[in-house]
C-alpha positions as CSV (number, residue, x, y, z in Angstrom):
1,M,51.7,-50.6,21.9
2,N,53.4,-48.9,24.9
3,A,52.2,-49.0,28.6
4,I,49.4,-46.9,29.7
5,R,50.5,-43.6,31.4
6,T,48.3,-41.9,33.8
7,I,48.2,-38.1,32.8
8,A,45.7,-37.4,35.9
9,S,43.8,-39.5,38.7
10,G,41.3,-38.5,41.2
11,L,38.7,-37.3,38.9
12,L,34.7,-37.7,39.5
13,F,33.7,-40.0,36.5
14,P,35.7,-38.0,33.5
15,E,34.8,-38.0,30.1
16,G,34.7,-35.8,26.9
17,P,38.8,-35.3,26.9
18,V,40.0,-32.7,24.7
19,A,43.8,-32.6,24.0
20,M,45.1,-29.0,23.7
21,P,48.3,-28.1,21.6
22,D,50.0,-26.7,24.9
23,G,49.9,-30.0,26.5
24,S,47.0,-29.4,28.8
25,F,43.7,-31.1,28.7
26,Y,39.9,-30.3,29.2
27,V,37.6,-32.7,30.6
28,V,34.3,-33.0,32.2
29,E,33.6,-34.6,35.6
30,I,30.2,-35.5,35.5
31,A,30.0,-36.3,39.3
32,R,31.5,-33.1,40.3
33,R,29.4,-31.3,37.8
34,T,32.3,-29.2,36.5
35,V,34.3,-28.7,33.2
36,S,38.1,-29.1,34.5
37,R,41.3,-28.4,32.8
38,I,44.1,-30.7,33.3
39,A,47.8,-28.9,33.3
40,P,50.7,-30.5,31.5
41,D,51.9,-31.6,35.2
42,G,48.6,-33.4,36.0
43,T,47.3,-30.5,38.2
44,V,43.5,-30.4,37.8
45,S,41.7,-27.0,38.4
46,V,37.8,-26.3,37.7
47,V,37.2,-24.0,34.7
48,A,33.3,-23.8,35.2
49,T,30.5,-25.4,37.1
50,P,27.5,-25.7,34.9
51,G,25.7,-28.1,37.4
52,G,23.7,-30.7,36.0
53,G,25.7,-33.4,34.2
54,P,28.5,-32.0,31.7
55,N,28.9,-35.0,29.5
56,G,30.4,-34.4,25.9
57,L,32.9,-31.4,25.4
58,A,34.3,-29.9,22.2
59,I,36.0,-26.8,21.1
60,G,33.8,-24.5,18.7
61,K,34.5,-22.2,15.8
62,D,35.0,-19.3,18.2
63,G,37.5,-21.1,20.3
64,A,35.2,-21.6,23.3
65,L,34.2,-24.8,25.1
66,Y,30.9,-26.4,24.1
67,V,29.2,-28.7,26.4
68,C,26.4,-31.5,26.2
69,N,24.6,-31.4,29.5
70,N,22.9,-34.4,30.2
71,G,20.9,-32.8,33.3
72,G,22.5,-34.8,35.8
73,F,22.7,-38.6,37.3
74,E,22.8,-40.2,40.6
75,F,25.8,-42.1,41.1
76,V,26.4,-45.3,43.0
77,H,29.7,-46.7,44.3
78,E,30.8,-50.0,43.0
79,P,33.2,-51.7,45.7
80,G,36.6,-51.8,44.4
81,H,36.2,-50.0,41.1
82,G,34.5,-46.6,41.8
83,L,31.5,-44.1,40.7
84,R,29.0,-45.3,38.1
85,P,26.1,-43.4,37.0
86,A,22.7,-45.0,37.4
87,W,19.5,-43.0,36.8
88,Q,18.1,-39.5,36.3
89,A,19.2,-37.1,39.1
90,H,17.0,-36.0,41.9
91,D,17.2,-32.3,41.0
92,Y,17.2,-33.2,37.0
93,V,15.0,-30.5,35.0
94,C,16.0,-31.2,31.3
95,G,19.2,-31.5,29.2
96,R,20.9,-28.6,27.3
97,I,23.8,-27.4,25.2
98,E,25.9,-24.9,26.8
99,R,28.7,-22.4,25.6
100,V,31.6,-22.1,28.2
101,D,34.2,-19.3,28.1
102,P,37.5,-21.1,29.2
103,R,39.0,-18.0,30.4
104,T,36.1,-16.7,32.7
105,G,34.0,-19.8,33.4
106,A,30.9,-17.8,32.0
107,V,28.5,-20.7,31.3
108,E,25.7,-20.0,28.4
109,V,22.8,-22.2,27.5
110,L,22.3,-22.1,23.9
111,T,19.5,-24.5,23.7
112,R,17.0,-26.9,25.7
113,G,15.6,-28.4,22.6
114,L,12.7,-27.9,20.1
115,P,9.9,-25.9,21.0
116,E,7.7,-28.9,21.3
117,K,10.2,-31.3,22.8
118,K,12.9,-30.7,25.5
119,L,16.3,-32.5,25.3
120,R,16.6,-35.4,27.6
121,G,20.2,-36.1,28.1
122,P,22.4,-34.6,25.6
123,N,25.7,-37.0,25.4
124,D,28.3,-36.0,22.9
125,L,29.0,-33.7,20.2
126,V,31.1,-33.1,17.0
127,V,31.9,-29.8,15.3
128,D,31.9,-29.7,11.5
129,R,33.9,-27.4,9.5
130,T,31.1,-24.7,9.3
131,G,30.8,-24.5,13.0
132,A,27.7,-26.4,13.3
133,I,27.1,-28.9,16.1
134,W,25.9,-32.4,15.7
135,F,25.2,-34.2,18.9
136,T,23.4,-37.0,20.6
137,D,20.9,-37.1,23.1
138,L,21.1,-40.6,25.0
139,G,17.8,-40.3,26.5
140,K,17.0,-40.5,30.3
141,R,16.6,-43.5,32.5
142,R,14.7,-43.7,35.7
143,P,14.3,-46.7,38.1
144,H,11.3,-48.1,36.1
145,D,11.2,-46.5,32.9
146,L,13.3,-44.5,30.3
147,D,13.1,-41.9,27.4
148,W,14.1,-42.2,23.9
149,G,17.0,-40.4,22.6
150,G,18.0,-38.9,19.1
151,I,20.5,-37.1,17.1
152,Y,20.6,-33.3,16.8
153,W,22.3,-30.5,14.8
154,L,22.8,-27.2,16.0
155,S,23.6,-24.1,13.5
156,P,26.9,-22.3,13.5
157,D,25.2,-19.6,15.3
158,G,23.6,-21.6,17.9
159,K,19.9,-20.3,17.0
160,E,18.6,-23.2,15.0
161,I,18.3,-26.7,15.9
162,K,16.9,-29.7,14.1
163,E,16.3,-33.4,14.8
164,V,18.4,-35.4,12.5
165,A,17.0,-38.6,13.6
166,Y,14.7,-40.2,16.0
167,P,14.1,-42.4,18.1
168,V,17.3,-43.8,18.9
169,L,17.9,-46.1,21.8
170,T,20.8,-44.8,23.9
171,A,22.6,-42.5,21.1
172,N,26.1,-42.0,22.5
173,G,29.2,-41.4,20.8
174,I,29.3,-39.2,17.6
175,G,31.9,-38.3,14.7
176,L,32.2,-37.3,11.1
177,S,34.3,-39.2,8.4
178,P,37.3,-37.4,7.5
179,D,35.6,-35.6,4.6
180,E,32.6,-35.0,6.4
181,T,29.9,-36.8,4.5
182,V,29.2,-39.5,6.8
183,L,27.8,-38.9,10.4
184,Y,28.8,-42.1,12.7
185,V,26.8,-42.6,16.1
186,A,27.4,-45.4,18.7
187,E,24.5,-46.8,20.3
188,T,25.3,-47.7,24.0
189,E,22.9,-50.6,24.7
190,G,22.9,-52.6,21.7
191,A,26.8,-52.0,21.2
192,R,25.9,-50.8,17.6
193,L,27.8,-48.4,15.3
194,W,25.3,-46.4,13.0
195,A,26.3,-44.4,9.9
196,F,24.3,-41.6,8.4
197,D,25.1,-40.2,4.8
198,I,25.2,-36.2,5.1
199,T,23.1,-34.6,2.5
200,G,23.1,-30.9,3.9
201,P,23.2,-28.9,6.8
202,G,21.4,-31.0,9.7
203,E,20.0,-33.3,7.0
204,V,20.7,-36.9,6.6
205,K,19.7,-39.7,4.0
206,K,17.1,-41.7,5.6
207,H,17.3,-45.9,5.3
208,P,13.8,-47.3,5.1
209,W,12.3,-49.6,7.9
210,P,13.6,-52.0,9.3
211,S,16.2,-49.2,10.2
212,P,14.8,-48.1,13.5
213,H,15.6,-44.4,12.8
214,G,17.1,-44.1,9.0
215,G,20.5,-44.9,10.0
216,R,22.5,-47.7,7.9
217,L,24.2,-50.4,10.5
218,V,28.1,-50.5,10.3
219,Y,28.7,-52.8,13.1
220,Q,27.2,-54.6,15.9
221,A,29.4,-56.5,18.7
222,G,29.1,-60.0,18.8
223,G,30.6,-62.8,20.8
224,R,29.7,-63.9,24.5
225,A,31.2,-61.0,26.4
226,F,28.7,-58.4,27.3
227,K,29.6,-55.0,25.7
228,R,28.2,-51.6,25.6
229,F,29.2,-48.5,23.3
230,D,30.4,-45.1,24.7
231,S,32.1,-42.1,23.0
232,L,34.2,-42.6,19.7
233,A,36.9,-40.9,17.8
234,V,37.8,-41.1,14.1
235,E,41.4,-42.0,12.7
236,A,42.6,-40.2,9.7
237,S,42.4,-43.4,8.2
238,G,38.8,-43.4,8.5
239,N,38.3,-46.2,11.2
240,I,36.2,-45.4,13.9
241,C,37.5,-46.0,17.6
242,V,34.8,-46.6,19.8
243,A,35.0,-46.8,23.7
244,T,33.8,-50.1,24.9
245,L,32.3,-50.8,28.4
246,A,31.9,-53.6,30.4
247,T,34.6,-55.6,28.5
248,G,36.8,-52.4,28.8
249,G,38.8,-51.1,26.0
250,I,38.5,-49.5,22.7
251,S,37.1,-51.2,19.4
252,V,38.5,-50.1,16.5
253,I,36.0,-50.3,13.3
254,S,36.6,-49.6,9.6
255,P,33.9,-47.8,7.6
256,E,33.2,-51.2,5.9
257,G,32.0,-52.9,9.3
258,E,35.0,-54.9,10.1
259,L,36.5,-54.9,13.4
260,V,40.3,-54.0,12.8
261,D,41.6,-54.3,16.5
262,F,40.2,-54.4,20.0
263,V,42.7,-52.5,22.7
264,P,42.0,-53.6,26.1
265,M,41.8,-51.1,29.0
266,P,42.2,-51.8,32.8
267,D,38.5,-50.2,33.5
268,A,34.9,-51.6,32.8
269,M,33.8,-48.0,32.0
270,T,36.4,-46.9,29.2
271,T,34.2,-44.2,28.2
272,N,36.1,-41.7,25.6
273,I,39.2,-41.4,23.5
274,C,40.6,-38.4,21.8
275,F,44.0,-37.9,19.9
276,G,46.9,-35.6,20.3
277,G,50.4,-35.0,20.4
278,P,52.6,-33.5,17.6
279,D,51.6,-36.3,15.2
280,L,48.0,-37.4,16.8
281,R,49.6,-40.8,17.4
282,T,48.7,-40.5,21.2
283,A,45.3,-41.8,22.3
284,Y,44.1,-40.1,25.3
285,V,41.1,-42.2,27.0
286,T,39.1,-41.7,30.1
287,L,38.8,-44.6,32.6
288,S,35.7,-43.4,34.4
289,L,35.0,-45.9,37.2
290,S,38.9,-45.3,38.5
291,G,38.7,-41.5,37.9
292,R,41.5,-41.3,35.5
293,L,42.7,-39.9,32.1
294,V,45.5,-41.9,30.6
295,A,47.6,-41.9,27.3
296,I,48.7,-44.8,25.3
297,D,50.7,-44.6,21.9
298,W,48.2,-45.5,19.2
299,P,49.5,-47.3,15.7
300,R,47.9,-44.9,13.6
301,P,47.3,-41.0,13.5
302,G,43.9,-39.5,14.8
303,L,41.7,-37.2,12.6
304,P,42.4,-33.6,13.4
305,L,39.7,-31.8,14.8
306,N,38.3,-28.5,13.5
307,F,39.1,-25.4,15.5
308,L,41.4,-26.8,17.9
309,N,44.2,-23.9,17.9
310,R,41.2,-21.2,18.2
311,R,41.1,-18.9,21.3
312,P,37.6,-17.0,22.4
């Protein structure tokens, strides 16, 4: 692989990168509470200010931006490193899924959860071929307690929400296999990768106890080094590339549960990865402590995302 190249710096805890065909990028800046655009020359501008904690980001069937808003974090500064999220924001109300018009910056709340249960901290999302959104809820942490998270599905018209799996401890990255028959979810605190076999819209096969939520375990990080999992992206081959916290890097895991590769990155909070470029062989990675979006040549092509060339 070639050296890491900085695309943009000075970002306030960036996540959710989307590489656009014109060489620009969309990201969220969680600490800034914005959805931002990075021009091909690296210039950063604000697209929308949803407030709370915009976290996951994706292009929807209509070409608009869809945002997992976790409701907000309090941030602490680590000397010599940068900002990191700590616990629930002082002005937190609840989590939500939002639609953002990239042309006007208008923000529309699509859902705050089920009638009987509000979303706590929506984190990441993936849009399937029908335009439906599968997303994770990390839960929410306060200084002395936390809420469980889960996995959810939102219909293409944004009007129906289903709870796919619950409870999940710190459900984070989410992605689909190339044939969209398997849903992958990364669990942060256990550094585990789970798989759910999709049986219908918002429906998955549930594995019995001792699975804590019906998923089947694909991989769990081992060794003596402390690791946590964040967001993920899928290669065209089907490998799952999981941003790995603490050690700082990208863990490449096969669908069979083998660690194919580990690509180290110079930031303990390597949070997200996406693919771009004409052949999808460039990985774009958010280094969130240091506030950077970087690029690195990748040995295998990424999986094309649905609807990336649509315009609202």
